[in-house]
C-alpha positions in Angstrom: -0.1 0.1 0.1 1.1 3.7 -0.5 2.5 5.9 1.7 1.1 9.5 2.8 3.0 12.5 3.8 2.4 13.6 7.3 2.3 17.1 7.8 1.7 20.0 10.5 -1.0 22.6 10.5 1.4 24.4 7.9 1.7 21.7 5.7 5.1 21.1 6.5 6.3 17.5 5.8 6.9 15.8 9.3 7.3 12.3 7.9 5.5 9.4 6.0 3.3 6.8 7.0 1.3 3.9 5.4 -1.8 4.9 4.0 -4.4 2.9 5.8 -2.3 3.3 9.1 -2.4 7.2 8.8 -6.2 7.0 8.3 -6.6 4.5 11.1 -4.8 6.7 13.4 -6.4 9.9 12.1 -2.8 11.4 11.3 -2.9 15.0 9.6 -1.6 14.3 6.1 -1.0 15.9 2.7 -4.2 15.4 0.1 -5.7 17.0 -2.8 -8.9 17.6 -4.7 -9.6 18.5 -8.2 -12.5 20.2 -9.6 -13.1 20.3 -13.2 -15.4 22.7 -15.2 -16.9 22.3 -18.6 -16.7 25.3 -20.7 -20.7 25.8 -20.3 -20.0 25.9 -16.6 -21.1 22.5 -15.4 -19.0 20.5 -13.0 -17.5 17.1 -13.6 -18.7 14.8 -10.6 -17.5 11.1 -9.9 -19.5 8.4 -7.9 -16.4 6.9 -5.9 -16.1 3.2 -6.8 -18.3 1.2 -4.2 -15.2 -0.9 -2.9 -13.1 2.3 -2.2 -11.8 1.7 1.2 -14.2 4.8 2.6 -16.9 7.0 1.1 -17.4 4.3 -1.7 -20.6 5.2 -3.6 -20.7 8.8 -2.9 -20.6 11.5 -5.4 -17.5 13.8 -5.2 -15.8 16.2 -7.4 -13.6 14.9 -10.4 -10.5 13.3 -8.2 -8.9 13.4 -5.3 -5.9 11.5 -3.6 -2.6 11.9 -2.0 0.6 12.8 -3.5 3.5 10.3 -3.2 6.6 11.0 -0.9 8.7 13.5 -3.0 5.8 14.2 -5.7 5.0 17.6 -6.1 1.2 18.3 -5.3 0.5 19.6 -8.8 2.0 16.8 -10.5 0.0 14.4 -8.4 -3.1 16.0 -9.1 -2.4 15.6 -12.8 -1.4 12.2 -12.3 -4.5 11.0 -10.5 -7.1 13.1 -13.0 -5.5 10.9 -15.8 -5.9 7.6 -13.5 -9.0 8.1 -12.4 -11.0 10.0 -15.2 -8.8 9.4 -18.2 -8.2 13.1 -18.8 -5.9 15.9 -18.2 -6.1 20.1 -18.3 -4.3 22.7 -16.9 -4.9 23.1 -13.2 -4.3 25.9 -10.6 -4.5 25.7 -6.8 -7.4 28.0 -5.3 -7.0 27.2 -1.7 -6.1 24.6 1.0 -8.1 23.7 4.2 -7.8 21.3 6.7 -10.8 18.7 7.8 -11.1 15.6 10.1 -13.9 13.1 9.3 -14.4 9.9 10.9 -16.0 7.2 9.0 -18.3 4.2 10.1 -15.8 1.8 9.0 -13.2 3.2 11.8 -11.1 5.3 9.7 -10.4 9.1 9.8 -9.6 11.4 7.3 -7.5 14.1 8.5 -6.3 16.1 5.6 -4.6 19.1 4.6 -6.3 19.3 1.4 -5.0 21.3 -1.6 -7.8 22.2 -4.0 -7.0 22.5 -7.9 -9.6 23.7 -10.5 -9.5 23.2 -14.1 -11.6 23.7 -17.1 -12.0 20.6 -19.8 -14.8 19.6 -22.5 -13.0 16.0 -22.8 -15.1 13.1 -22.6 -13.9 11.3 -19.4 -13.0 7.8 -19.7 -13.1 6.6 -16.0 -11.3 3.8 -14.2 -13.9 1.3 -13.0 -11.8 0.3 -10.2 -11.8 4.0 -8.8 -15.3 5.4 -10.4 -18.8 3.9 -10.7 -20.1 6.8 -12.5 -19.9 10.2 -13.9 -21.8 13.0 -14.8 -21.6 17.1 -15.9 -23.8 18.7 -13.4 -25.2 22.5 -13.4 -24.0 24.2 -10.4 -27.5 25.3 -9.3 -28.9 21.6 -9.9 -25.9 20.3 -7.8 -26.5 22.9 -5.1 -30.2 21.9 -4.8 -29.1 18.2 -4.7 -26.5 18.6 -2.2 -29.1 20.5 0.1 -31.8 17.8 -0.5 -29.3 14.7 -0.2 -26.2 15.7 1.6 -25.5 12.3 2.5 -24.9 11.3 -1.1 -21.6 13.4 -1.1 -18.1 13.1 0.0 -17.3 15.3 3.3 -14.6 17.0 1.6 -16.8 17.9 -1.4 -19.2 19.5 0.6 -16.6 21.5 2.4 -14.9 22.7 -0.7 -17.8 23.2 -2.8 -19.0 27.0 -2.3 -15.5 28.2 -2.2 -14.7 26.4 -5.3 -18.0 27.7 -7.3 -17.3 31.2 -6.2 -13.9 31.0 -7.7 -14.9 29.2 -10.8 
């Protein structure tokens, strides 16, 4: 299994740890989330594969993951966008935030999450091991659905959504 980069509250690396161990212990680690917008303003969403180690079957942003030790965060964002959704585009980091979320399976996401935004009209070709479904969704419709069905969306997506859509 992959290692994640442990960080302090300023995103300074303080070590590495095996990914599931870091999630079992709730250790703060570096992560990223990628939001992709179509030229018509719709946002690309993916439904996480049901077999993911947490949040399987929930809707989320285009992709998210952890950089590998020694890998720049932006390079990792491009790598995972290609691996998960089969697309790539220019990305810009808009902000970062820290969150901590326990899950029913006992794992804890405690992440320093770097948020990247990009634009693409490419047709996704998702990896079925990572993604069960995808959709381009109109922002007002998405906002309504998130309000009516918040349980259908990942924790970090709900935290980042308003700030990302204000900057898009």
